[in-house]
Phi, psi and omega in degrees: 000317178299327180285326182295318178293321176293324178288333177241046186295325181293327177298312186295326177300306185300316179305315182299318179295322178299319181292316183294319177295327176292317172299318176301313179298317185298315178290328180299321183278330186263346183222111181288339180280350182284299174221136183294126184270072176261174184297325180294315178294323177296314176300323178295316179298319182294320179296316178296314176307308176300329172295316179301320178306310183300317181300314176300321181297317177300314182295325178294316179297314179297315179295319174300321175297317178301315179303317183291316181295322175299318180298321180287326180286307187248311179084344183285119175074359184295311186296310177304319181302312181291324179292318175301315178297316176300313177299309181300320178296318181288327183289340179270321183297314182294310176300328181295318179292310185302314179297323178297312180299311178305315186286320176302315179294314180299323180293312182300321180291314181299322178295318176304312182293329183298330183254031175298155180301317186295320183290320179298315176303315185291324181290319177300313190293323181295325174293312181301320179296321180292313179294326179292320175302312184293315178303317181297319176301321179287324182292326182300344175300324177295313180298323183288324180287327180295311185291324177294322185291320178300319181293316185288312186303316186300327180245037185300315180295322180290319184289333174302311181285333177230079183295331176297325178289327171303323176293320174299318182297324181296321186289323179286324175298325180287328178285318183288321183273357185052049180260161179266320183218142173226127179232148161258118182244165169257178186292341175271001178087009182280140178284121173268327182202146183206152174267000181271135184286310183247089186285348183283342181272331189242344186289126167240105179301146172293155184289158178295333178295327179295325179292321181294320178296324182293335179292326179261346181214117185277012177280153180297145182259122179270124178241120178247132178237098181296329184296308182270358182062029183257137174240129184222161181211142179238133182213138182280135178276114186295323190276003182238158179267119178049052182228129177235137172270125187228112180247155185225137174219132179262133178281148180293122180308323180298323178292323179292314179300319181297327182285321175300308180307311174302318175298315175302321181297315183298315179300315181299319183304302187289329174302310173300321179294325178286343180246027182304313179302309179302317181298317179300313180299315178297315177302311179302313177303310185294318182292326178293316184293314179304315182294318179296323180289322178296316180300312179293319180294318177297323182289316181298319179291321176299318176299313180293322182292321179293316179299321179290331181285319187268349185294316177306319177296318176297323180293322181299311184298314182294320183293322177294325178288321177294324180290321179298338179272000178097005184266099182271007172272000183286147179221138175277127184296130180277104182241164177292122183208187180294156184298322177299317185286325172299324179292319182294320176301315180293320180296321181300311186294318177302318180299312178301318179298316180294324176290329181280340190298317181301319179288327181292326186297321180297319180296318179296317178298319176299316178296318180291326178297324181289316175308311183296325179294313178298317182291322180299320178287328176289327178294315178302316184287338179279324190285335181306311183280354186287324181291312179304320180296319179298316179296321179297322173300315181296319180291323173299320178298313185293319188277317194257337184297322176291337178279349179273112186276319181293125190291321177298319182291320183293319179302315178298315179304311175304312183300321177296316182295319180294321180298311180299321181291323177290329178289327183292319177293324177295319181293323183290325178291324173298313174301318175300312176286331177299326184284336176246037184304319179296341177243054183301127184293149179281151184291148172262103189284122175220161172286112180233162173269106181297330179296325182291317179299322180285321180302315176300324178285329186280320181298319181302313179281331180292329183290324184263352184228071187289337185281350184262136180269102176272132180235123178233124184235128174215128190287331188256153174292321189215133180231108180275146184207147175273105184197177179262104185308316187293322180287320181298322182300321180291326177301307183288325175297325178286318174303314183290327178294321172301321176296317177297316182294326175301314178295321181289324177292324180290320176304321178292330179280309193254356184095176179288147173206184186284101183290136182209138163227125188244122176246131177219138177241130178234151179240125182217122169056044181065028179231145175253126176250118180236131181236141178233113187248137170223165179246045172277212187283342172085178178260151171270135186295331184286340185262357186297323181287334181261000197282341173260008179283138181302143173066009173265125176211156178254357182271151180290322179248022182278153176269343181079012183251347184300298185287338174286322172298316176303311175302318179300314185293315186294320170306313184290344171269013184061029183255185178220140174241139182235134175244122189233128171281148184213169181295119178066047178150202181212162179224132176243125177247126176252132177233122186231138170286144177297297174054039178287130179265000000 
């Protein structure tokens, strides 16, 4: 699929641009705050959409021209390809035309019904009802202040003698009249009495102009604040000296918001009503452009899809012609196709490989023979110095062992000589197997303690690498496994040696650090998991696939057989080995079945 997208990236790029422009056009028409729908922006959108239509048209013409050229040049599959494209294009075109006609009629009728006289009347009435409710609520404040003033003036003498009762009356009046605040003020705006607990937080005094108006006209003064949704009224109390009644009522913010939303909806309704003809024309243009874009896009995709569908068949025909001419190196390209066609291509290539197999067997036998000759010569060159080394060890033992007086040093000396002697025998054995690498002997399976095998390999390297901190962890005292002890010993010696060399290489490049090799053995579900972690130079990701191939090495003096032999031994034990790069080092994981008999 990715190859198909890469090969047709221009179509997908243009499709993406068309999709984004479609979204841009849609939001422009439904949301005026997105992009201002003026003449220039409208013309710009249409010009860009039309330009994309022309681009798709050019792509289609180019692809059809290529098809006709291929038909003249090869003729294989071109006719069927053209028929497929024609059928696909007609099957898209006819439904698109019918849907376009039906949609335009439906849109025109629906738009006309949307602006029916009954709907217009309902829209107007909804706004009038909301506005009248707000106006009535604000006007009722004048009647409320008059009624409260009458009650207070009627009992003025009593309230003069009992001010506490007056305060209770104010509180009851606020509840009865459904007012929010009631104040008694003097002419300077100072609060004489109030039903509000903390007047410093909520009190907004009336303007001086309101007091001036009351001097000339004894009617209540109505004060409206649209910002805070506050309605208030001020009236002079005739039975009191320099005392004014000031009442406040807040409108519900939800009602104000509903009124604003209703007004916006009303404005939008009439705006759309005035632009009905323009909207119909715009919808028609956009629909035609979108349908044309979809049609051209479908045709372009059908051309590409048809070419992709018939290309594997054309490749099979060409390959069969090449094979009939005697060219067995011919391969059918494996490209992304339908499952059946993909299977056909693979089986065809498998058939070619089998035909070619007999010829390759001769070449492979000659190659193996050459590898054996080279390995045999190398084994001969390595074996030559082993005998003098063995004789030298015997001479050292005879000459110096008796001269060592300290018992502990003598024991260590003997262990060192035994270790060297054992390694010489291992080298001799390795040289023997190096010569017959292509005929690697099968393991001789016995029940062995793998912990003992790993311990011996760790001890061997820890003796000669005192600067490295070796950590060996095994939960059990003994773990039995059916394996060849000698071959597994070679595996762990080789792997630990590689870890040591990796640490030393890193030390040469980066300087000294805390050298560390951690080995762990676990037993889970009849499988043995052995991990070797080091903080050396690590593995390169690009070499992981080649690391176990014969004769592949990254070392200057390496033979490229070490890890190949390790992998062969693990595979012969029905196991698996994984090489994993990690942060600041490497990990080798060996998985072996127990298979204890």
